[in-house]
Steps between C-alpha positions, in 0.01 A plus 500: 500500500286790379277255315462284807407799717241609238351147499484499880332841510245405232427171680457670834289782357264293287501215751402743777218641287374155412516404869297807599246425229483143626447617855226739384329226293518239779375752759214607274399136425520407867285796606245438226487136601426605860224734382356230276502240778337746739236591246432133422486410866252783561288396203490137607421592858219731391355231268516247786328739739236584241432131436461433873261793535295383198499147637386631834235723333366220279487249788325747730248569225456126422467409865205740532345356187547142625343584838204656324449193284551285808216685670266461206588131433237266630636158438778353712737404216484849339552666837803281569647604158450869570647451849813341359526775239474762772765330720733478195459871427554582865818295514634664186415842638680426825799357312524820288468707814783310663723528190437875477589535870853377412547778244398788733712809544502656850287794388234260366440312820222717637285488185557128457399433867173678435447283187589186695250582772232577241558175309505300822174658618351444152582125505390460868164649405461267205619192693200509729267435204653158471354403843142595411242229429342490150172657611673791670724554196202526267322727742790743560676477161370817340524713807848375596627539146386864474575599860827325562667328202479781247591785738796304649617389160485859381686637800768229461542585134537868596779397737657314214479806285683692772770238516521504118546878507769448765664251270491755216661757733766240575555459128533878459744521789720228354463664160625825645790310665584351157481850344728629773740218429486584132570866580790392715622291210482802270702707745754223550519450125562873448758495776674197341488662158649819639766298687577304186527817295721656764729202536496446119594865449774465763632181337482658158669817626778310677550272201507795260736692723735207531486432129586865433788472745615181332466668160708795632753261645509311177557824308780592741659159458464519122671842507767354724552213263510734205758713682701193594492384139614840385780499757594147403513610140718793592714277716544253213601790272739627769641151546566479124651850506714404799617185327595701192683757714676226694600329176619837366698565820653150490587544133657833582693351790619217289605736224654768714652292778549144378554596134747772582681265740521231240623753238759628753605145577544437126713816471709397798551155349630663178734716708610194700573312176708796376692512833567120481627532143735781604612293800411792733413297815428803720248641246346155461448480882331838502271390215411181696419710810273721292328191363439374857346829605278514196393140558421559869305810404298306245429225760374762748273660236349166398457396864327830590274462201405146600445600862271786395296265278471237782752471777628145525523533877118516508503138393825398671490681837132601543286813521665693783862483359366613161324796658812592693702493175240715330512747789878524483492557122232768524684670787829487302358633171237747616601638841173377660567323829307175498460282807368142494343333803355150512297318769453121493512476120515126407788386282269292279263735317315430174677640199201713409497662846871574490477651151193704590659650817832569318325675205277704726803618703696565178213708352444683830870597529506602132200731555659637822820586318321656206216694657506511880823691567543293811817449707406185687299190424416211728400152383329270751424136412327281758303177510220455748262207511407415145588835348809670356509878556720761333515873560722752314506843667681818396526856624441661162253763378208259475200522264123443476441130400137572404614746232842383406557133428750390237546173327758391750253518789236327291759231424555448872123456557479263204786283636337490847161419357646215295610336828165579675670769708451873543717799439412840650662843480487748789634840406419871530683799346785592730464192723695225321372174363436152642433209268356193670484151342321203657530154347338177630737217581424130480581265786794363308645845434443613856 
């Protein structure tokens, strides 16, 4: 689980950083593409405008040259050629003028209107030459060229220079707009970098904090596992010690009780044989009565030993009768008044559940008799839903479970944990003790 959480944190942390870097890169590329497109559009527009102005300039200049040659040409074929050349230049100039009109910005309209009027006046002035007869053309050629064609062409070219300057100012304006867009990109890039650093630091901080928490939790769990292993080792040692003590006690009981009874029975049998040989019937009957008492006593001793090891009624009659028998035995031998109460306990319980509950009650009553100094103890067994609950309460001196926990209590917790249940101890010095056991029940058991 710890490894999975670390993987998730690392995936989220590094994935978040990569995502932010991707967002930053895509945003930067998108913005640079916009700037590049704007710059390219501005450049192409400026080149197109410049070409139209140059076309208009060259055709205005050529139209004046063609009119001058037309005036000086004497033969009809040459004049017609010059006239066609002039009309072609005029058409190209007007076409360039119309194309440039489509590219105008609102602030350029006034200057372009002045240029349009000047070009129109220039061509109207030159058009009238086409109507003159040959003699009049030769007569007025030099004067018209110097007084009208050259001054009008010069003034028109001046107007074109003004429009060209306006076009350059347009380029500068769009260049400044591109520079402003680039400045905005720098600011946005800095903002995105700062945001990425902030979010990256936040992700790194949260991931580091969570990893430290998981490391601390892992250390606590490792310490808990180590403590559980140590307690389990102690419990195993105590179980072995308890087994040895139990074997020693059983051996002592067999030697002291059963062995002595058997020796006494053997002695009584010898006495009975002597009485039979002497034909003393009254003595023989007394010896037989003594043998009966010794036999009954031996039977009781063996039965008590077997019941203490595992009461047969736990298997034959069920959990509650076995607890009631245990309560009577403890009350008879120790003076502790034990009361057993049951609520809706099913007759068919798993063997492991019955054994666990009986051993927990047995250990609890043993601890109460040895250490609590209690006068009363109450055992409550109840089944509710899919759970079997047990509580053993006494009015003894109590203790602090956090500081004092023997192998018997650890054994209770171990038995409950083996059946996926829980065992808790509620006690305070001077306030008695309550031991609670909760075991899950299957549908069949319930």
